[in-house]
C-alpha positions as CSV (number, residue, x, y, z in Angstrom):
1,X,-46.4,16.9,-13.4
2,X,-43.8,18.2,-10.9
3,X,-42.7,21.8,-10.8
4,X,-39.2,22.7,-11.7
5,X,-36.7,23.3,-8.7
6,X,-35.7,27.0,-8.5
7,X,-32.1,28.0,-8.4
8,X,-30.6,29.6,-5.3
9,X,-30.9,33.4,-5.2
10,X,-27.3,34.3,-4.1
11,X,-25.9,33.7,-7.6
12,X,-26.8,35.1,-11.1
13,X,-25.9,34.3,-14.7
14,X,-23.0,36.8,-14.8
15,X,-21.3,35.3,-11.8
16,X,-21.7,31.7,-13.2
17,X,-20.2,32.8,-16.5
18,X,-17.2,34.3,-14.5
19,X,-16.8,31.0,-12.7
20,X,-16.9,29.2,-16.0
21,X,-14.1,31.3,-17.5
22,X,-11.9,30.8,-14.3
23,X,-12.3,27.0,-13.9
24,X,-10.0,24.4,-15.6
25,X,-12.7,21.7,-15.4
26,X,-14.4,21.5,-18.8
27,X,-17.4,19.6,-17.4
28,X,-17.9,22.1,-14.6
29,X,-17.7,25.0,-17.1
30,X,-20.3,23.4,-19.3
31,X,-22.7,23.0,-16.4
32,X,-22.2,26.5,-15.2
33,X,-23.0,27.8,-18.6
34,X,-26.1,25.7,-18.7
35,X,-27.4,27.0,-15.3
36,X,-26.4,30.6,-16.4
37,X,-28.9,30.3,-19.1
38,X,-31.6,29.5,-16.7
39,X,-30.6,32.4,-14.6
40,X,-31.0,34.6,-17.7
41,X,-34.5,33.4,-18.2
42,X,-34.1,30.5,-20.4
43,X,-36.0,27.3,-20.1
44,X,-34.8,24.0,-18.8
45,X,-34.9,22.5,-22.2
46,X,-32.6,25.2,-23.5
47,X,-30.2,24.4,-20.6
48,X,-30.3,20.7,-21.5
49,X,-29.7,21.5,-25.2
50,X,-26.8,23.7,-24.2
51,X,-25.3,21.1,-21.9
52,X,-26.0,18.2,-24.3
53,X,-27.9,16.3,-21.6
54,X,-31.5,15.3,-20.6
55,X,-33.8,17.2,-18.5
56,X,-33.3,14.9,-15.6
57,X,-29.6,15.5,-15.5
58,X,-30.2,19.3,-15.6
59,X,-32.4,18.7,-12.5
60,X,-29.5,16.9,-10.8
61,X,-27.2,19.7,-11.6
62,X,-29.7,22.2,-10.0
63,X,-29.9,20.1,-6.9
64,X,-26.1,19.8,-6.6
65,X,-25.6,23.5,-7.2
66,X,-28.2,24.5,-4.6
67,X,-26.5,22.3,-2.0
68,X,-22.8,23.1,-2.6
69,X,-22.6,26.0,-5.1
70,X,-20.2,25.8,-8.1
71,X,-18.1,23.1,-6.3
72,X,-21.1,20.8,-6.5
73,X,-20.9,20.7,-10.3
74,X,-17.4,19.0,-10.2
75,X,-17.3,15.2,-10.8
76,X,-16.4,13.5,-7.5
77,X,-14.3,10.3,-7.3
78,X,-16.1,7.0,-6.4
79,X,-15.3,5.9,-2.9
80,X,-14.3,2.5,-4.0
81,X,-14.1,-0.6,-1.9
82,X,-13.7,0.1,1.9
83,X,-10.5,-0.9,3.6
84,X,-10.4,-4.1,5.4
85,X,-8.5,-2.6,8.4
86,X,-9.5,0.4,10.4
87,X,-7.2,2.8,12.2
88,X,-7.2,0.8,15.5
89,X,-6.3,-2.4,13.7
90,X,-3.5,-0.7,11.7
91,X,-2.2,0.7,15.0
92,X,-2.2,-2.9,16.6
93,X,-0.5,-4.3,13.3
94,X,2.3,-1.7,13.6
95,X,2.7,-2.5,17.3
96,X,2.9,-6.2,16.5
97,X,5.7,-5.5,13.9
98,X,7.6,-3.4,16.3
99,X,7.3,-5.9,19.1
100,X,8.1,-9.0,17.0
101,X,6.6,-12.4,17.4
102,X,6.6,-14.6,20.4
103,X,8.1,-17.9,19.3
104,X,6.4,-20.0,22.1
105,X,3.1,-18.4,21.1
106,X,3.2,-17.5,17.4
107,X,5.5,-20.3,16.4
108,X,7.9,-18.1,14.4
109,X,11.0,-16.1,15.2
110,X,10.3,-13.3,12.7
111,X,7.2,-11.9,10.9
112,X,6.5,-12.8,7.3
113,X,3.5,-11.5,5.4
114,X,1.7,-14.8,5.7
115,X,2.6,-14.8,9.5
116,X,1.0,-11.4,9.9
117,X,-2.0,-12.5,8.0
118,X,-2.4,-15.4,10.3
119,X,-2.0,-13.0,13.3
120,X,-4.8,-10.7,11.9
121,X,-7.0,-13.6,11.7
122,X,-6.4,-14.8,15.1
123,X,-6.7,-11.3,16.7
124,X,-9.5,-9.7,14.7
125,X,-11.0,-12.5,12.5
126,X,-10.0,-10.6,9.4
127,X,-9.0,-12.6,6.3
128,X,-6.3,-10.6,4.3
129,X,-4.3,-11.7,1.3
130,X,-0.7,-11.5,1.3
131,X,-0.8,-8.8,-1.5
132,X,-3.2,-6.7,0.3
133,X,-1.3,-6.9,3.5
134,X,2.0,-6.0,1.8
135,X,0.4,-2.7,0.6
136,X,-0.9,-2.0,4.2
137,X,2.6,-2.7,5.7
138,X,4.2,-0.3,3.1
139,X,1.5,2.3,3.8
140,X,2.5,2.1,7.5
141,X,6.0,3.1,6.5
142,X,7.7,-0.3,6.8
143,X,10.1,-1.9,4.4
144,X,11.6,-5.4,4.2
145,X,14.9,-5.2,6.1
146,X,18.0,-5.5,4.0
147,X,21.0,-5.3,6.4
148,X,24.4,-4.5,5.1
149,X,27.3,-6.9,5.9
150,X,29.5,-5.8,8.7
151,X,32.6,-5.5,6.5
152,X,30.8,-3.0,4.3
153,X,30.1,-0.8,7.3
154,X,33.8,-0.9,8.4
155,X,35.3,-0.2,4.9
156,X,36.6,3.5,4.7
157,X,35.7,3.6,1.1
158,X,33.4,1.5,-1.2
159,X,34.8,-1.8,-2.8
160,X,34.8,-0.3,-6.2
161,X,37.1,2.4,-5.2
162,X,39.3,-0.1,-3.3
163,X,39.7,-2.1,-6.6
164,X,41.3,0.9,-8.3
165,X,43.6,1.8,-5.3
166,X,46.9,0.3,-6.6
167,X,46.6,2.1,-10.0
168,X,45.9,5.4,-8.3
169,X,48.9,5.0,-6.0
170,X,51.2,4.3,-9.0
171,X,51.7,0.6,-8.2
172,X,52.7,-1.8,-11.0
173,X,50.0,-4.4,-11.1
174,X,51.9,-6.7,-13.6
175,X,55.0,-6.6,-11.6
176,X,53.1,-7.3,-8.5
177,X,51.5,-10.4,-10.1
178,X,55.0,-11.7,-11.1
179,X,56.4,-11.3,-7.6
180,X,53.3,-13.2,-6.2
181,X,53.8,-16.1,-8.6
182,X,56.6,-17.4,-6.6
183,X,54.5,-17.5,-3.4
184,X,50.9,-17.8,-4.2
185,X,48.9,-18.5,-1.1
186,X,45.2,-18.4,-1.7
187,X,43.1,-18.1,1.6
188,X,39.4,-18.8,1.4
189,X,36.6,-19.6,3.8
190,X,33.2,-21.3,3.3
191,X,30.2,-21.7,5.6
192,X,27.9,-24.7,5.6
193,X,24.4,-24.0,6.7
194,X,22.0,-21.0,6.7
195,X,21.7,-18.2,9.1
196,X,18.7,-16.0,8.9
197,X,17.9,-12.8,10.6
198,X,16.3,-13.6,14.0
199,X,15.2,-10.1,15.3
200,X,13.0,-8.7,12.7
201,X,12.1,-8.8,9.0
202,X,10.4,-5.3,8.8
203,X,11.7,-1.9,9.8
204,X,10.7,1.7,9.3
205,X,12.0,3.2,6.1
206,X,15.4,4.8,6.6
207,X,15.9,3.3,10.1
208,X,18.3,0.5,9.1
209,X,18.4,-1.2,12.5
210,X,20.9,-3.9,13.4
211,X,20.0,-7.5,12.3
212,X,21.7,-10.2,14.1
213,X,21.7,-13.7,12.4
214,X,20.6,-16.9,13.9
215,X,23.7,-18.8,15.1
216,X,21.6,-21.9,16.2
217,X,22.8,-23.9,13.2
218,X,25.4,-26.6,12.6
219,X,27.9,-24.6,10.6
220,X,31.5,-25.0,10.0
221,X,34.1,-22.6,8.5
222,X,36.7,-23.9,6.2
223,X,40.0,-22.1,6.1
224,X,42.4,-23.0,3.4
225,X,45.6,-21.9,1.7
226,X,47.6,-23.5,-1.2
227,X,51.0,-22.9,-2.7
228,X,50.7,-24.3,-6.3
229,X,54.5,-24.0,-6.9
230,X,55.6,-26.1,-4.0
231,X,52.6,-28.3,-3.8
232,X,51.8,-27.4,-0.2
233,X,48.5,-26.7,1.4
234,X,47.0,-26.0,4.8
235,X,43.4,-26.0,5.9
236,X,41.4,-25.8,9.1
237,X,37.8,-26.5,9.8
238,X,36.5,-24.2,12.7
239,X,33.1,-23.8,14.3
240,X,33.4,-20.0,14.3
241,X,34.9,-17.3,12.0
242,X,36.6,-15.0,14.4
243,X,40.1,-13.6,15.2
244,X,41.1,-16.8,17.0
245,X,40.2,-18.9,14.0
246,X,42.1,-16.7,11.7
247,X,45.2,-16.8,13.9
248,X,45.1,-20.6,14.1
249,X,44.7,-20.5,10.3
250,X,47.8,-18.4,9.9
251,X,49.8,-20.6,12.2
252,X,48.8,-23.6,10.3
253,X,50.0,-22.0,7.1
254,X,53.4,-21.4,8.5
255,X,54.0,-25.0,9.7
256,X,54.3,-26.7,6.3
257,X,56.5,-23.8,5.0
258,X,59.1,-23.9,7.7
259,X,60.9,-26.9,6.4
260,X,60.9,-25.4,2.8
261,X,61.0,-21.7,3.0
262,X,60.5,-19.5,-0.1
């Protein structure tokens, strides 16, 4: 039969009871009181009965207490599953996100999570799911880029405040509508096609970098205006939406109205 492991000599029962009163961990306090009874001359069976555990667990407490003192009696957290990426691989991933893909080599113009997962496999032979990679990217401080429209950056006040501007200025909205009924020109524009961001999809949180859109699409902008009262309309289809196109649209609106002014 093996002999009992003796407790370290730099503690005594009074000090352990003092630690038990000061701690907020109930399990640590229970273990400290059990070991304090051993310091006071009690048996290991009495300590096991006081702690409501077996003799083997009391032996484990003694070993942990001798190694690390009272801190050794605190329950530790399980390490869990190890991370798929180490620090060097995370650094390489961050550099790849900042650098962006090479279209002739990677086959894409901006990184998606599935593209980054494929890049990790080609570089390090590590298979990572999209969900896991998304958590890694967020842990690196990156967020999916959501660029504001240019008109929102140029507005001196938010759109919600602009909607209430006539009322605050004392304007008569009803009278304004009646005056506009005689000359109701409704301009509009529409774009056919899709323009995605070409520079990047991810950016550091709070950075808000510029995000130019892809212009390599077959797009057309339709400018139109109608006058329901006179049954007149004017429309233009332009390849770009710029100042020149808007001026041409305004000139086209004036042409059918010269013969029949309002």
